[in-house]
N, C-alpha and C positions, 0 to 999 in steps of 0.2 A: 504494500500500500504506500502511495507517495506521501510526500509531506503535505500537511494541511495548508490551505490557502492563507495568504496574509490576512491579518486582522483588518486591513483596509478593504472596505466594500469594493466589489468589482466595478461598480459604477461610480466609486467615490473619488477617483483621481484621474486626471487626464493622462492617457498613455497606459493605464492599467488594462490589461487584456480582459475581455469579458469571459464569463464562464463558458466552458464547453462541458460535454457530458462527463469527462473524467474529473475536472476540477469541482464541478457541482456535487459529485458523489462524495467528495471529501469534506463538504460543509456539514457541520453538525448543527442541531437545533440551537445550542447555546451560541455558536459562532454566528448563525443567521441573526439571532437576536442582537448580538454585538454589532453587526453590520447596521441594523436599523437604529440602534442607540447612537452610533457614531454619525449616521446620516442626519438624524434629528438635531444632534449637537451642531453640525455644520449649518443646518437650516436656521437654527436659532441665532447663530453667530453671524449670519449673512455671509457665509463662506462657501456657498454652494459651488460644487465642482464645475469647472469649465468642460463642456462636452461638445464634441463634433457630432451633431445629430445625424448628419448624412453618413458619417463613418459608422455610427451605430446601426443605421438602417442596413448598410452593407454587411456588417458583422452578424446581424441577426436574420438575414434573408433566408438562410438554409435551416434555421432551427432556433429554438429558444430554450434556455436553461435557467429559469428564475429560481432564486433561493428561498423565496417566501411567497405566501398568498395572504393578502390583507383584505378583510371585509371592512368596508367603511361606509359612511353615509354619502348620499348624493350631494350634500351641502357643497356649494361652490368653493368653500374655504378649506376643504379637507382632502385635497388630492394627495393620495398616498405617495405618488412618485415625487411630488414636490416636498412634502413635509419630512420625508425620509431621504431626500436628496439622492434619488435613484434614477437610472436612465432606462432607455429602451432595452427590454429583455431581462431586466433585473428582478422584477416582482410581478406577480399576478395581482391585479386590482379588481376586486369585486365590490360593486357599489349599489346599494339600495337605500331608500329613505329609511332612516332610523337604524341602519346597520342590522336589520332583522335577519335571523337565520331561518331560511325556508328550505324546502327540499331541493329547489333549484340551486340555492347557494351551496348546500352540502354536496350536490353533484359537481359543482364547479371546484370545490375544495378537493374532492376526491380525484378529479382529473389533475389538478395542480400537483397533488402530492403523490398519488399512486402511479400516475402515468407520466407526469412531466418532471418529477424529482424534487419538488420543493420540500424544504426541511422544517418550515415553521408556518403555522397558521396564526394570524392575529385577528382578533375581534376588536375593532377600533371604534369607540364611541367618541363623542365630543361635547364640549360645553355649549349651552345655548342652542341645543338641537330643536329645530322646529317640529320634528316628528314626536319627540318626547313631550314637548310643550303641548302639542295638539292632543296627545293621548291623555296627559294629565288634565286637560280641560274637557275631555269627552267630545272632541270634534268628530263630526260625521260628515263625510264628503265623498260620494261615489266610491270608486275603488280604493281611495286612500283609507277608507274605513277598515278595509281588510288588513292593510299594513299596520295601522294603529292598534288593531286588536291584538297583534303579536307583541305589542309592548305592554299590554294590560297585565300579564303575569308579574312584571316588575313592579307595577303599581300596587298589585295585591300583596306582594312580598314586603313592601315598605311599611313597617309597623311602628316607626318611632315618631311620626308626625300625626297627631290625632285630629288637628284642625288645619284649615287653610291648605287643603290638599289640592292645589291647582297652580297654574303658572304664576300667580301673584306671589308665590312663596319660592324665591330662587333656591333656597336651601333644600326644599322638598324636591324641586326639579333635579338638582345635583344628585341627591340620593337615589332617585329613580333612575337617573342616567347610569350611575355606577352599577346598580343592581342589574339593570338591563344588559350591561356588558358582561357581568359575571354570569348571568343567566345564559347569555349567548355562548360563552365557553362551554357551559354545561350542555347546552343544546347540541353543540357540535359532537360531543361524545355520545350523548343519548341517541342522536338521530343518525349517526353513521358508524356502523360496525367496522367499516373499512378504516376510517380514521382512528377509531378507538384501538384497533389492533396495531396500527402503525405507531401510536403513542406507547402502547404496552411494550412494543419491541424497540422503543427509543429511536425509531426511524424518523419521527417528526415530533415536534413540540407544539402545544397550543397555549396561547396566552391572551389575556385581555389587556386593553390599554385605553387611555383617555387622552384626547387632544384638547388643549386649551386654546380656544380661538383668540383669546386676548394676548397670549404670550408666545404662541407657536410651539410650546413644549408638549411632548408626549410623555405621559407618566405610565409606565408599564406596571400592571398590577401583579406583583410577584407572587402573591398568594394564589393567583389563578393559573400559574404556570404548570402545565401537565406534561410530564416526560417520564415514562416508565410505569410499570405496573403498580408500584407503591403509591404514586400520585393518583392513579385511577381508583385504588381502594379507598384512599382518603376522601376522594370526591364522593364515592358511593356512600360512605358513612355520613358525610355532611348532608346528602340529599335524602337519606332514609326517612327521617322524621317529618319531612316537609309536608306530606299530605295530611297529617293530622293536626296542623296548626290552623287556627281560625283565621280567616281572611280579614284584612284590614277593611275599613269602611270604603265604599266606592268613591271615586273622585267627585268633586263638587259639580255644580251646574256649569254648563258651557257647551251643550250639544249643538246649540245654534251658532256657535262662534265660527267666524271664518277661519279657514285653514291657514296656519302661519307658514312662513318660509321654512323649508326643511333645513 
């Protein structure tokens, strides 16, 4: 087995060669996470790498070997390639309003990891998310209602705020946002035996993260990091009593409110 790749992200410095099949295979889940941390550090410092995009087009025309798959929101401020300072061919970017985990999302993650070789799955939420705000306010609007319904479990699981459970309470929204990310990580494991098996064999890792739209910083939620059978067992223990706990009060009025920006 060859030497592990440099700790510098493959898309992080001008002149660094992009991954091929052999180098991608040497990336471990912790190293993939390190690549993303370093990329976000560069983004926050306004030190984004200079890239020759046409060269990257040429380098990736015969195949792609991304090291991570990132589920994020469609919010225009949360482009994963930008906030992690990555280039063409570096990451799979999966985007839906509210970074909800659906069967289609799981299928995309399975493709990224099982067939295309990615080593890390990230469920990335963000502050001031319009989808979270809409769910907290009980917004109903066409097909968007189906998306917001997938955020409702996080609202039900938030039990520390007895009153003002709507978007008028920023702290409540923040708590729901974090729970929704944590629940997203759990949903990946619950909904995909393929990904669960890969985590158990330490072929991939799964982690949740939160992006702050005010600062540009991504905070990785270390307690959500799943890598190896032991972490899956711990997750199963945490989830076991969940069904027997009484649900929190429903969100306040707001079903007639206009849908906010996602």
